[in-house]
C-alpha positions in Angstrom: 0.0 0.0 0.0 1.2 3.5 -0.6 0.7 4.6 3.0 2.7 1.6 4.3 5.5 2.2 1.8 5.8 5.8 3.0 5.9 4.8 6.6 8.5 2.1 6.0 10.7 4.3 4.0 10.4 7.4 6.3 10.4 9.6 3.2 7.5 11.0 1.2 6.9 9.9 -2.3 6.0 12.6 -4.8 5.0 11.8 -8.4 5.0 14.7 -10.8 2.4 13.0 -13.1 0.0 11.7 -10.5 -3.7 12.4 -11.1 -4.6 11.8 -7.5 -6.1 14.9 -5.8 -4.2 14.3 -2.6 -0.9 14.1 -4.5 -1.8 17.2 -6.5 -2.4 19.1 -3.3 0.8 17.7 -1.8 2.7 18.8 -4.9 1.3 22.3 -4.8 2.3 22.8 -1.2 5.8 21.8 -2.0 6.0 23.8 -5.1 7.3 27.1 -3.6 10.1 25.1 -1.9 11.1 23.2 -5.0 11.0 26.4 -7.0 14.0 27.6 -5.1 16.1 25.4 -7.3 15.1 27.5 -10.3 16.1 30.7 -8.6 19.8 29.8 -8.8 21.9 31.7 -11.5 23.2 28.5 -13.1 19.8 27.0 -13.3 18.5 29.9 -15.3 21.6 29.9 -17.5 20.7 26.4 -18.5 17.0 26.9 -19.0 17.3 30.2 -20.8 16.5 30.0 -24.5 18.9 33.0 -25.2 22.0 31.3 -26.5 24.2 34.3 -25.9 23.2 34.7 -22.3 23.4 30.9 -21.7 26.9 30.7 -23.1 28.0 33.7 -21.1 26.7 32.3 -17.8 28.3 28.8 -18.5 31.6 30.5 -19.3 31.5 32.5 -16.1 30.8 29.4 -14.1 33.9 27.5 -15.3 35.8 29.0 -12.4 34.1 29.5 -9.0 34.3 33.1 -7.7 34.1 34.3 -4.1 30.3 34.5 -4.2 29.7 31.1 -6.0 28.4 28.1 -4.2 29.5 24.6 -4.8 26.8 22.0 -5.6 27.2 20.4 -2.1 26.7 23.8 -0.4 23.7 24.4 -2.5 22.2 21.0 -1.6 22.7 21.6 2.1 21.1 25.1 1.9 18.1 23.8 -0.1 17.7 20.9 2.3 17.6 23.3 5.3 15.1 25.5 3.5 12.7 22.6 2.9 13.1 21.2 6.4 12.3 24.4 8.1 9.4 25.6 5.9 7.6 22.6 4.8 7.0 20.9 8.2 7.2 17.5 6.4 10.2 16.4 8.3 12.3 15.8 5.1 15.9 15.1 6.2 18.8 16.5 4.2 19.8 13.0 3.2 16.6 12.8 1.2 18.0 15.3 -1.2 20.2 12.6 -2.8 17.7 12.7 -5.7 18.2 12.4 -9.4 17.2 16.0 -9.8 19.9 17.5 -7.6 22.6 15.1 -8.9 21.8 16.1 -12.4 21.9 19.7 -11.4 25.4 19.2 -10.1 26.5 17.5 -13.2 25.0 20.2 -15.4 27.1 22.8 -13.6 30.3 20.9 -14.0 29.5 18.2 -16.4 29.3 17.5 -20.1 27.1 18.8 -22.9 24.8 15.9 -22.5 23.8 17.2 -19.0 23.0 20.5 -20.5 20.7 19.1 -23.1 19.0 16.7 -20.8 16.9 19.2 -18.9 13.6 19.0 -20.8 12.4 15.9 -18.8 11.8 18.1 -15.7 8.9 19.8 -17.4 7.4 16.5 -18.4 8.0 17.1 -22.1 10.2 15.1 -24.4 11.9 16.3 -27.5 11.9 14.2 -30.6 15.0 12.2 -31.4 16.0 14.4 -34.3 15.7 17.6 -32.2 17.6 16.1 -29.4 20.4 15.0 -31.7 20.5 18.4 -33.2 20.8 20.1 -29.9 23.5 17.8 -28.7 25.4 18.5 -32.0 25.0 22.2 -31.6 26.2 22.2 -28.0 29.3 20.3 -28.9 30.6 23.4 -30.9 32.3 25.9 -28.6 31.9 28.7 -31.2 29.3 31.3 -31.5 26.9 31.9 -34.5 25.5 28.4 -34.5 28.4 27.1 -36.7 30.0 23.7 -36.3 33.6 23.1 -35.5 34.3 22.0 -39.1 32.7 25.2 -40.5 34.6 27.4 -38.1 38.0 26.0 -39.1 37.2 26.4 -42.7 36.4 30.0 -42.1 39.3 30.6 -39.7 41.9 29.0 -42.0 40.7 31.1 -44.9 41.0 34.2 -42.8 44.5 33.2 -41.7 45.5 32.4 -45.2 44.4 35.7 -46.4 46.2 37.5 -43.6 49.4 35.6 -44.4 49.3 36.7 -48.0 48.5 40.3 -47.1 51.4 40.4 -44.6 53.7 38.8 -47.3 52.5 41.3 -49.9 53.0 44.3 -47.6 56.6 43.4 -46.8 58.0 42.2 -50.1 58.5 45.9 -51.1 61.1 46.3 -48.4 63.6 44.1 -50.3 62.3 44.3 -53.9 61.4 47.9 -54.5 64.9 48.8 -55.8 64.4 46.2 -58.6 60.9 47.4 -59.4 61.8 51.1 -59.4 64.9 50.5 -61.5 62.7 48.5 -64.1 60.5 51.6 -64.5 63.5 54.0 -64.3 61.8 55.8 -61.4 64.0 55.4 -58.3 62.9 58.7 -57.0 59.4 57.4 -56.6 60.3 54.5 -54.4 58.7 56.0 -51.2 55.3 56.1 -53.0 55.1 52.3 -53.2 54.7 52.1 -49.4 52.9 55.4 -48.9 50.1 54.5 -51.3 49.5 51.1 -49.7 49.7 52.5 -46.1 47.4 55.4 -46.9 44.5 53.5 -48.4 44.7 50.5 -46.0 44.6 52.8 -42.9 41.8 55.0 -44.2 39.6 52.1 -45.1 39.8 50.3 -41.8 37.1 52.2 -39.8 34.9 52.3 -42.9 34.9 48.5 -43.3 34.3 48.0 -39.6 31.2 50.1 -39.4 29.9 48.8 -42.8 30.0 45.3 -41.3 27.6 46.4 -38.5 25.1 47.7 -41.1 25.2 44.9 -43.8 26.9 42.0 -41.9 30.5 40.8 -42.0 30.4 38.8 -45.2 29.9 41.6 -47.8 32.8 43.8 -46.6 35.1 40.7 -46.3 34.3 39.5 -49.9 34.5 43.0 -51.3 37.9 43.5 -49.7 39.2 40.2 -51.0 38.0 41.1 -54.5 39.8 44.4 -54.3 43.0 42.9 -53.1 43.0 40.2 -55.8 42.3 42.8 -58.5 45.1 45.1 -57.1 47.6 42.2 -56.9 46.8 41.2 -60.5 47.2 44.8 -61.6 50.6 44.9 -59.9 51.7 41.9 -61.8 50.6 43.4 -65.1 51.5 47.1 -64.6 53.3 48.8 -67.5 54.3 52.0 -65.8 55.3 53.4 -62.4 52.1 55.4 -62.2 50.1 52.3 -62.9 52.0 50.3 -60.3 51.5 52.9 -57.6 47.8 53.0 -58.3 47.7 49.2 -58.1 49.4 49.3 -54.7 46.8 51.8 -53.5 44.1 49.4 -54.6 45.9 46.5 -52.8 45.9 48.7 -49.7 42.1 49.1 -49.8 41.6 45.4 -50.0 44.2 44.7 -47.3 42.7 47.2 -44.9 39.2 45.7 -45.3 40.3 42.0 -45.0 42.7 42.5 -42.1 40.0 44.3 -40.1 37.3 41.9 -41.0 39.5 38.9 -40.1 39.9 40.2 -36.6 36.2 41.1 -36.3 34.9 37.7 -37.6 37.3 35.8 -35.3 35.9 37.8 -32.3 32.3 37.1 -33.5 32.9 33.4 -33.5 35.3 32.7 -30.7 34.2 33.1 -27.1 36.2 35.8 -25.2 37.5 33.3 -22.6 39.4 31.4 -25.3 40.0 34.3 -27.7 43.6 34.6 -26.6 44.5 31.2 -28.1 43.3 32.3 -31.5 45.0 35.7 -31.1 48.2 33.7 -30.7 47.5 31.9 -34.0 46.9 35.3 -35.7 50.3 36.5 -34.3 52.0 33.4 -35.6 50.6 33.9 -39.1 51.3 37.7 -39.0 55.0 37.1 -38.1 55.5 34.3 -40.6 53.9 36.2 -43.5 55.9 39.4 -42.7 59.2 37.6 -42.3 58.7 35.5 -45.5 58.0 38.7 -47.5 61.2 40.4 -46.3 63.3 37.3 -46.7 62.1 36.1 -50.2 61.1 39.4 -51.9 64.5 40.2 -53.2 65.3 36.6 -54.1 62.1 36.2 -56.1 62.7 39.5 -57.9 66.2 38.4 -58.8 65.5 34.8 -59.9 61.8 34.8 -61.0 61.2 38.4 -61.9 59.4 40.9 -59.8 56.0 40.3 -61.5 56.0 36.8 -60.1 56.0 38.1 -56.6 52.4 39.1 -57.2 51.5 36.4 -59.7 52.1 33.6 -57.2 49.5 35.2 -54.8 46.6 34.9 -57.2 45.8 31.1 -57.1 45.7 30.8 -53.2 43.7 34.1 -53.0 41.1 32.8 -55.4 40.8 29.6 -53.4 40.4 31.6 -50.1 37.7 33.8 -51.8 35.7 30.7 -52.9 36.0 29.2 -49.4 34.8 32.4 -47.8 31.9 32.8 -50.2 30.6 29.3 -49.3 31.3 29.0 -45.6 31.0 32.5 -44.0 27.4 32.9 -42.8 25.4 35.5 -44.6 23.9 37.1 -41.5 27.1 37.0 -39.4 27.3 40.3 -37.4 23.7 41.3 -37.9 21.5 41.8 -34.9 18.2 39.9 -34.9 16.1 42.9 -35.9 18.3 43.7 -38.9 18.4 40.3 -40.5 15.2 40.9 -42.4 16.0 44.5 -43.4 16.7 45.3 -47.0 20.1 46.6 -48.0 18.7 50.1 -48.8 16.9 50.2 -45.4 20.1 49.2 -43.5 22.2 51.7 -45.3 19.9 54.6 -44.3 21.5 54.5 -40.8 25.0 54.5 -42.1 27.2 57.5 -41.1 28.1 58.8 -44.6 29.2 62.2 -43.4 31.4 60.9 -40.7 32.9 58.3 -43.0 33.8 60.9 -45.7 35.4 63.3 -43.2 37.2 60.6 -41.3 38.6 59.1 -44.5 39.7 62.5 -45.8 41.3 63.6 -42.6 43.2 60.3 -42.2 44.3 60.3 -45.8 45.7 63.8 -45.7 47.3 63.3 -42.3 49.2 60.3 -43.6 50.0 62.0 -46.8 51.5 65.1 -45.1 53.5 63.0 -42.6 54.8 60.7 -45.4 55.8 63.5 -47.7 56.9 66.2 -45.3 60.7 66.1 -44.6 61.0 63.0 -46.8 60.1 63.7 -50.4 59.3 67.4 -50.0 60.3 70.0 -47.4 57.7 70.8 -44.7 57.1 74.2 -46.3 56.1 72.7 -49.6 52.6 73.7 -50.8 51.4 70.1 -51.1 52.5 69.3 -47.5 51.0 72.4 -46.1 47.7 71.9 -48.0 47.4 68.3 -46.7 48.1 69.4 -43.1 45.5 72.2 -43.4 42.8 69.8 -44.6 43.5 67.5 -41.7 43.3 70.4 -39.2 40.0 71.5 -40.6 38.5 68.0 -40.8 39.2 67.2 -37.1 36.7 69.5 -35.4 34.2 68.9 -38.2 34.5 65.1 -37.5 33.9 65.7 -33.8 30.8 67.7 -34.6 29.4 65.1 -37.0 30.1 62.2 -34.6 28.3 63.9 -31.7 25.1 64.1 -33.7 25.3 60.9 -35.7 22.8 58.1 -34.6 25.4 55.4 -35.3 28.8 57.2 -35.6 31.6 55.5 -37.5 33.9 56.4 -34.6 31.9 56.8 -31.4 33.4 59.5 -29.3 32.6 57.8 -26.0 35.4 55.4 -26.8 37.8 58.2 -26.1 36.2 59.7 -23.1 35.6 56.8 -20.7 38.2 54.5 -19.1 39.4 51.8 -19.6 38.7 51.9 -23.3 40.1 55.4 -23.8 43.3 54.3 -22.0 43.6 51.2 -24.1 43.2 53.0 -27.4 45.6 55.8 -26.6 48.2 53.4 -25.1 48.0 51.3 -28.2 48.5 54.5 -30.3 51.5 55.7 -28.2 53.1 52.3 -28.2 53.0 52.2 -32.0 54.7 55.6 -32.1 57.5 54.4 -29.8 58.1 51.0 -31.4 58.2 52.4 -35.0 60.6 55.2 -33.9 63.0 52.4 -32.8 62.6 50.2 -35.8 63.0 53.0 -38.3 66.1 54.5 -36.6 68.1 51.4 -35.5 69.2 50.6 -39.1 70.7 54.1 -39.2 72.7 53.3 -36.0 74.1 50.1 -37.5 75.0 51.8 -40.8 76.0 55.3 -39.8 77.6 54.6 -36.4 78.8 51.0 -36.6 79.4 51.4 -40.4 77.8 48.0 -41.2 76.2 47.2 -44.5 72.4 47.4 -45.2 72.2 43.6 -45.4 73.9 43.2 -42.0 71.7 45.9 -40.4 68.6 44.1 -41.7 69.7 40.8 -40.2 70.2 42.6 -36.9 66.5 43.5 -36.9 65.5 39.9 -37.2 66.5 39.3 -33.5 64.0 42.0 -32.3 61.3 40.8 -34.8 61.6 37.2 -33.5 61.5 38.2 -29.9 58.4 40.3 -30.5 56.7 37.4 -32.3 57.5 34.9 -29.5 56.1 37.3 -26.9 53.0 38.0 -29.0 52.3 34.3 -29.4 52.9 33.6 -25.8 50.7 36.4 -24.6 47.5 34.9 -26.1 48.0 31.5 -24.5 49.0 33.0 -21.1 46.0 35.3 -21.0 43.7 32.3 -21.7 45.5 30.2 -19.0 45.6 33.0 -16.3 42.3 34.7 -17.3 44.0 37.9 -16.3 44.1 40.9 -18.7 46.2 43.6 -17.0 49.6 41.9 -16.7 50.5 42.0 -20.4 49.4 45.7 -20.5 51.7 46.7 -17.6 54.6 44.4 -18.6 54.3 45.6 -22.2 54.1 49.2 -21.2 57.2 48.9 -19.0 59.2 47.3 -21.8 58.1 49.8 -24.3 59.5 52.5 -22.0 62.7 50.6 -21.1 63.5 49.7 -24.7 64.3 53.3 -26.0 65.6 54.3 -22.6 68.3 51.7 -22.7 69.0 52.6 -26.4 70.1 56.1 -25.3 73.2 54.4 -23.8 74.4 52.5 -26.8 77.7 53.5 -28.4 79.8 52.5 -31.4 82.1 50.2 -29.3 79.4 48.6 -27.2 79.2 44.7 -27.6 76.7 43.9 -30.3 75.0 41.3 -28.0 74.1 44.1 -25.5 72.9 46.4 -28.3 70.6 43.6 -29.6 69.3 42.9 -26.1 68.3 46.6 -25.7 66.8 46.5 -29.1 64.7 43.4 -28.3 63.2 45.0 -25.2 61.0 47.3 -27.1 59.9 44.6 -29.5 59.1 42.3 -26.6 57.0 45.2 -25.1 55.1 45.4 -28.4 54.6 41.6 -28.3 52.9 41.9 -24.9 51.2 45.2 -25.5 49.4 44.8 -28.8 47.6 41.5 -28.3 47.0 42.4 -24.6 45.3 45.6 -25.6 43.2 43.9 -28.2 42.0 41.2 -25.8 41.4 43.8 -23.1 39.2 46.1 -25.2 37.1 43.2 -26.4 36.6 42.1 -22.9 35.2 45.4 -21.7 33.1 46.1 -24.8 29.6 44.8 -25.7 29.3 42.3 -28.5 27.4 44.9 -30.5 30.3 47.3 -30.4 33.2 44.9 -31.1 33.4 45.7 -34.9 33.7 49.5 -34.4 36.0 49.0 -31.4 38.3 46.7 -33.4 38.5 49.0 -36.4 39.1 52.0 -34.2 41.9 50.3 -32.4 43.5 49.2 -35.6 43.1 52.7 -37.1 44.9 54.4 -34.2 47.6 51.7 -34.3 48.2 52.4 -37.9 48.3 56.2 -37.3 50.8 55.6 -34.6 53.0 53.7 -37.1 53.0 56.6 -39.5 53.5 59.3 -36.8 56.3 57.3 -35.2 58.3 57.1 -38.4 57.6 60.8 -39.4 58.1 62.3 -36.0 61.3 60.4 -35.2 62.7 61.3 -38.7 61.9 64.9 -38.0 63.7 64.8 -34.7 66.7 63.0 -36.2 67.1 65.4 -39.1 66.9 68.5 -37.0 69.3 67.1 -34.4 71.7 66.0 -37.2 71.8 69.6 -38.6 72.8 70.9 -35.2 75.4 68.2 -34.3 77.0 68.0 -37.8 77.6 71.8 -37.6 79.0 71.5 -34.1 81.2 68.4 -34.5 82.5 68.6 -38.1 85.5 70.9 -38.5 88.0 71.3 -41.4 88.3 73.0 -44.8 85.8 70.6 -46.4 83.2 70.9 -43.7 80.3 72.0 -46.0 81.0 69.4 -48.6 81.2 66.6 -46.0 77.9 67.6 -44.4 76.2 67.7 -47.8 77.5 64.2 -48.7 76.6 62.5 -45.4 73.1 64.0 -45.3 72.4 62.8 -48.8 73.8 59.3 -48.4 74.8 57.3 -45.3 77.0 55.1 -47.5 79.2 58.1 -48.1 80.4 57.9 -44.5 82.6 54.9 -45.1 84.5 56.7 -47.9 85.3 59.8 -45.8 88.8 60.6 -44.6 89.2 59.1 -41.0 89.3 62.6 -39.5 85.9 63.5 -40.9 84.5 60.0 -40.5 84.9 60.0 -36.7 83.3 63.5 -36.5 80.3 62.4 -38.6 79.9 59.2 -36.6 79.8 61.2 -33.4 77.2 63.6 -34.8 75.0 60.7 -35.9 75.4 59.0 -32.5 74.4 62.2 -30.6 71.4 62.7 -33.0 70.1 59.2 -32.5 70.5 59.5 -28.7 68.2 62.6 -28.9 65.7 60.6 -30.9 65.7 57.7 -28.5 65.3 60.1 -25.5 62.1 61.4 -27.2 60.9 57.9 -27.9 61.4 57.0 -24.2 59.4 60.0 -23.1 56.5 58.9 -25.4 56.9 55.3 -24.2 56.5 56.4 -20.6 53.0 57.7 -21.5 52.1 54.1 -22.4 53.0 52.9 -18.9 51.1 55.8 -17.2 48.0 55.1 -19.3 47.7 51.4 -18.5 48.9 51.3 -14.8 45.7 52.8 -13.2 43.0 51.0 -15.1 41.2 48.0 -13.7 40.4 45.0 -15.9 37.9 42.1 -15.3 38.9 38.5 -15.5 38.1 36.6 -18.6 34.7 34.9 -18.7 33.0 37.9 -17.0 32.2 40.7 -19.3 31.9 44.1 -17.7 
């Protein structure tokens, strides 16, 4: 009999599907007590149909915080609540039920536990639906994509990034061959300027466009532009045509590099994003190194046109893969998926995009030409600077009133994101000031060849790559975001500070160690900043945040080269005039300012004077870089960062 069974067992028997009135009454009395189980955060994270919220809560529960309860503590507390309020005399031992054991396993267990919750409501899913849910939960990636689809997308993005990095660095070693072919050696600087100008200007535009029309259209459009520009480079018949082709390549490179980072952040949960950032750093380092190492050799043995021709087949394969596997609605919010293209584009910030692109373009143009190709007083340089100065307040006004600004101003007015963006910008200035001027030290002070000085830079490049790769894995392992910012900021400051002490006779090992410090700081700082700003930004803002961060980093690169060159040249005028003495003083100064290679052929008397002048000028440049690097450390030291898995 039921009554005797209950008496013998000492425990009540409750059937959730009983039709007996007494049992229904007994169940309703216990319902408020049993409902306590559903008030727990991790219960709701499992039951919630919102996939994003559920994934976030499960990620946050991987590691128990100070306020988290273990399953055993929860069972004890629930048992006490039932004992004291139900007056049924249920002992805590009676809580060893399947429901609570399953709850514990759901919190710490497998995907199967997560998907097995529907039986509590008395409803059973079909076999097909259950299998589909289990399959979906097995993928750790966002967007409802499978593991296989993710890797097809990610490998395509990484392949494209590798080729873009290769393409952007082959000019370093092959531009003498190309400019000589067209008999235009005086136009060599335009090859890099055209690429850098368009790639930098197009980064924020592609990021905000992806919020309006989804990630796929800007990605595919950027790939098509890059393929067309690369093919144009291979077929160019004049220097003007080749420069225009490099500008088109820059447009495609800016879009695809930005979209690669944005799509990776869309698909990869923030708590494991560091691992994939390390993969990106590996590809970036390998592509850049291979371009520098093989560009000259390919130009000499295969012909410079094949440097671009070999890129076309893999680029076409990557384009086809992206067209097939990148989801069409990736990056679109739910209420925008059904909008037409014209409706979505009505909210796009056209005015801000135009002014930002113009201002960025003319700033880069003035900094690239001024003091390099033309004097700073040249009308073209002054006009470019004037347009930038006028566009800056105009952009601020437009962005203050735009409904969806291309560069939201609140990113620059609230910590920690403002600190992260500006520290990223300042670090880029410091690091590029070092990289640009250290070859001058090796060639003008130590009197080494250009080839030898280039090989010296490989040490710093490798050290920066190793630190960058390690940072992503270490962030994922430690779940802490601030340490790479502080460590990177300290090294960015110490790098140029130690370089102020280098001399002609200092052992080369010590010089290379001091040179590596700044690159190591970059390796910690850049991926650390990227991870940190994603962690403190909403998912809806990650595209504009990513493109803004990359824009300011690129601007820092240009400003670092231009400003350090300006300091060096002005200091050189002063120190050459002070240190060089003799009847041929004016002729010697003219020669060494026109060509560093002329220093080796000077009379020993003049050579030592010129070397001393270059050494003093470089010391002044590195002192300025150290001062800028200190700003990086001051910006990141006071900010507070959350631990991974808990978005703020």
